[in-house]
C-alpha positions in Angstrom: -14.3 8.9 -0.4 -11.6 9.1 2.1 -12.0 6.8 5.2 -12.3 8.5 8.7 -12.4 5.4 10.9 -14.3 2.3 10.9 -16.0 -0.1 13.7 -14.6 -3.2 13.0 -13.2 -4.3 16.5 -9.6 -4.4 17.4 -8.8 -7.0 19.5 -4.8 -6.3 20.5 -2.0 -3.2 20.1 -1.2 -3.2 16.6 2.6 -3.0 17.3 3.7 -4.1 13.3 1.4 -1.5 11.6 2.4 1.4 14.2 6.2 0.2 13.4 5.6 0.3 10.0 3.9 3.9 10.4 7.2 4.9 12.0 10.0 3.3 9.7 7.9 5.2 6.7 7.9 8.4 8.6 11.8 8.2 9.3 12.7 7.5 5.9 10.9 10.2 4.4 12.3 12.4 6.6 15.6 11.4 6.0 14.6 11.9 2.4 13.9 15.3 3.2 16.9 16.3 5.0 18.5 15.2 1.7 16.6 17.4 -0.3 17.0 20.7 2.2 21.1 19.3 2.0 21.1 19.3 -1.9 17.9 18.2 -4.0 20.8 16.2 -6.5 21.4 13.6 -3.4 17.7 13.5 -2.9 17.4 12.4 -6.2 20.3 10.2 -6.4 18.5 8.5 -3.7 15.3 7.6 -5.1 16.7 6.5 -8.3 19.1 4.3 -6.5 16.0 2.7 -3.9 13.3 3.5 -5.9 12.0 0.6 -8.0 12.6 1.3 -12.0 11.5 -1.1 -14.0 13.8 -1.0 -17.0 16.8 -1.3 -14.5 15.1 -4.5 -13.2 14.5 -6.2 -16.6 18.4 -5.2 -17.3 19.3 -7.1 -14.0 17.5 -10.3 -14.9 19.0 -10.5 -18.3 22.3 -10.2 -17.1 23.4 -6.3 -18.0 22.6 -4.9 -14.7 23.9 -6.0 -11.4 21.3 -8.8 -9.7 20.9 -6.9 -6.3 21.2 -3.3 -7.6 18.1 -4.6 -9.8 15.9 -6.5 -7.8 16.7 -4.7 -3.7 14.7 -1.6 -4.9 11.3 -3.8 -5.4 11.4 -3.7 -1.6 13.3 -0.8 -0.9 11.0 1.3 -2.7 7.8 0.9 -0.7 9.6 2.5 2.2 9.8 5.7 0.0 7.8 8.8 -0.6 7.0 11.3 -3.6 5.8 14.1 -1.0 4.1 14.7 2.3 0.6 14.1 0.7 1.9 10.8 -0.5 3.2 9.6 3.0 0.2 11.1 5.0 -2.3 9.5 2.4 -0.8 6.1 2.5 -0.1 5.8 6.5 -4.2 7.2 7.1 -4.9 4.3 5.0 -2.7 1.9 6.9 -3.5 3.2 10.6 -7.2 2.8 9.4 -7.4 -0.9 7.8 -4.4 -2.2 9.3 -4.8 -2.5 12.9 -7.8 -4.8 11.7 -5.7 -7.4 9.6 -2.7 -7.4 11.7 -5.2 -8.6 14.7 -6.6 -11.2 12.3 -3.4 -13.0 10.8 -1.3 -12.0 14.0 2.0 -9.8 14.6 5.1 -11.4 12.5 2.5 -13.4 9.6 1.0 -9.7 9.4 4.7 -8.1 8.7 5.4 -11.0 6.2 2.2 -10.4 5.0 2.7 -6.4 4.2 6.2 -6.9 2.9 5.0 -9.9 0.2 2.1 -7.7 -0.9 4.8 -4.8 -1.2 6.9 -7.0 -3.2 3.9 -8.4 -5.2 2.2 -4.7 -6.0 6.4 -3.5 -7.1 6.2 -6.8 -9.9 2.6 -6.0 -11.1 4.0 -2.4 -11.6 7.4 -3.5 -13.4 5.4 -5.7 -16.1 2.9 -3.4 -17.0 5.7 -1.1 -17.4 8.9 -2.8 -18.4 10.2 -0.1 -20.3 9.7 2.9 -17.8 12.9 4.9 -16.2 10.9 6.4 -13.7 11.6 5.5 -10.4 8.5 3.9 -8.7 8.3 4.9 -5.2 5.5 4.3 -1.8 4.1 1.9 0.5 0.4 2.4 -1.6 0.7 -1.0 -3.2 1.3 -2.9 0.3 -1.3 -0.8 1.7 -3.5 -1.8 -1.1 -2.6 -5.8 0.0 -3.8 -4.7 3.3 -7.1 -3.2 1.7 -7.6 -6.2 -0.1 -7.5 -8.6 3.2 -9.7 -5.9 4.8 -12.2 -6.9 2.6 -12.3 -10.2 2.4 -12.4 -10.7 6.1 -14.4 -7.6 7.1 -16.4 -6.7 4.2 -19.6 -5.4 6.7 -17.6 -3.3 8.6 -18.8 0.4 8.8 -16.5 3.2 7.4 -17.2 6.3 8.1 -16.1 8.3 5.1 -15.9 11.9 4.1 -17.6 12.7 0.9 -17.2 15.8 -1.5 -20.6 16.6 -3.4 -20.2 19.6 -5.6 -18.7 22.5 -3.2 -19.9 20.2 0.4 -18.4 17.9 1.9 -20.2 16.0 4.4 -19.5 12.2 6.3 -21.6 9.3 5.6 -21.3 5.8 6.7 -20.9 3.1 4.0 -20.3 -0.6 4.3 -16.7 -1.5 3.4 -17.2 -3.7 0.5 -18.7 -0.6 -1.2 -15.9 2.1 -0.4 -13.0 -0.9 -1.1 -14.6 -1.9 -4.3 -14.6 1.5 -5.5 -11.7 2.3 -4.5 -10.4 -0.6 -6.5 -12.3 0.0 -9.4 -10.7 3.5 -9.9 -7.3 2.1 -9.6 -8.2 -0.4 -12.5 -10.1 2.0 -14.7 -6.9 4.5 -14.5 -4.3 1.9 -14.8 -6.4 0.4 -18.1 -6.8 4.3 -19.2 -2.9 4.2 -18.9 -3.4 7.2 -16.7 0.1 8.9 -15.9 2.0 10.0 -12.6 0.7 7.0 -10.4 1.8 3.2 -10.4 -1.6 2.0 -10.7 -1.1 -1.4 -11.4 0.6 -1.7 -8.1 -2.2 -0.3 -6.5 -4.5 -3.3 -8.2 -1.8 -5.8 -8.0 -1.5 -5.5 -4.7 -5.1 -5.5 -3.9 -5.3 -8.5 -5.8 -2.4 -10.3 -3.8 -3.9 -9.2 -0.5 -7.0 -10.3 -1.0 -5.9 -13.8 -2.6 -3.3 -14.1 0.4 -5.4 -13.8 3.4 -8.7 -15.8 1.7 -6.3 -18.8 1.7 -5.8 -18.2 5.3 -8.2 -19.9 7.8 -10.3 -17.6 10.4 -9.0 -16.9 13.5 -11.6 -18.3 16.0 -12.1 -15.8 18.1 -13.0 -12.9 15.5 -15.5 -15.7 13.8 -16.9 -15.5 17.3 -16.9 -11.7 18.5 -17.0 -10.1 15.4 -21.2 -9.7 13.5 -22.3 -7.4 11.3 
């Protein structure tokens, strides 16, 4: 299922969501320019700023510079592995981010997003401590946004694109159905050790987002105005 739009009302301009999308796109364009210049330069860039679990483990053990080992846990959430990776992540952020930003306020939302990204990267490192493959992508942070959306807007309607054999159509589903389905796929894929994707970063980010927003009181204007 792929979301197209939702019906949760927006009460303000999602400045932070737009800014995050702009930053991610800008960083990716820089990555792309490096690839055009030299594939080796792009690879070095990704290996320097991507989250490599073994390097982080070595940094905590004192065998690697601490900043170089820990910093990529943060910087990795602004890198992407390709155009489809970037577009998919930014689309999900646009669909779900504006309402979560409304709920938290601009500054708190930014801190929330970064915090979910850090916790998602940490979950990936803990699940794959010996990996030397750089993990990149905003997926973990965006999973946190989706977890928060599930807690605050479970009955919002999501217009979703679905594939039924060779047919493609759209249906409206409650957010709780789509997001629980999405989470179940991430968890099952991680448990099955399906390679190529940082599944546990998605799981960790989603759980972190749900817990973090659950611990905050709802904004009164949303409780008063939003009905489903």
